[in-house]
C-alpha positions in Angstrom: 0.0 0.0 0.0 1.3 3.5 -0.9 2.2 5.8 2.0 1.2 9.4 2.4 4.2 11.6 2.9 4.2 14.6 5.4 7.3 16.7 5.8 8.3 20.0 7.5 5.0 20.3 9.4 4.0 20.8 13.1 1.0 19.3 14.9 -0.3 20.0 18.4 -3.3 19.4 20.6 -5.1 16.2 21.3 -4.7 13.3 18.8 -4.1 15.4 15.6 -3.1 12.3 13.6 -5.5 9.8 15.3 -6.0 6.5 13.5 -3.7 7.5 10.6 -2.7 4.7 8.2 0.5 4.4 6.1 2.2 7.7 6.8 5.8 8.7 6.3 6.7 11.6 8.6 10.0 13.5 8.0 11.1 16.6 9.9 7.7 16.8 11.7 7.3 18.4 15.1 4.7 17.1 17.5 4.0 19.9 19.9 2.4 19.7 23.4 -0.8 17.7 23.4 -1.6 14.1 24.1 -1.5 10.9 22.0 -0.7 12.6 18.6 -0.4 9.2 16.8 -2.9 7.1 18.7 -4.2 3.8 17.2 -2.2 4.2 14.0 -0.8 1.6 11.6 2.2 1.7 9.2 3.9 4.8 10.5 7.4 5.8 9.7 8.9 8.8 11.6 12.3 10.1 10.5 14.1 13.1 11.9 11.0 14.2 13.9 10.8 15.9 17.3 8.2 14.9 19.9 7.3 17.2 22.9 3.7 16.1 23.5 2.8 13.3 26.0 2.4 9.7 24.7 3.2 10.4 21.0 2.8 6.8 20.0 -0.1 4.9 21.7 -1.5 1.6 20.6 0.3 1.5 17.2 1.2 -1.4 14.9 4.0 -1.5 12.2 5.9 1.5 13.6 9.4 2.6 12.6 11.1 5.5 14.4 14.6 6.7 13.2 16.8 9.6 14.2 14.0 11.3 16.2 14.2 13.4 19.3 12.0 12.8 22.3 11.9 15.9 24.6 11.3 15.6 28.3 7.5 15.9 28.0 7.3 13.1 25.4 7.1 10.2 27.8 5.8 6.7 27.4 
């Protein structure tokens, strides 16, 4: 299945990418908020920065490379 590509973007608030499928995130910043990528499948995050709580929650087929998780991005 073809992946949607998102780059050079920022997302904040509660669950902005909830239940997303087949996404490639590059240089994306997840701002304060909770569970930005909850219940997702087929996510690839490269060179992203996470500051919100619980950025990945109940995900399958997840790949995270060269990302930064700030103090608030726990669990």
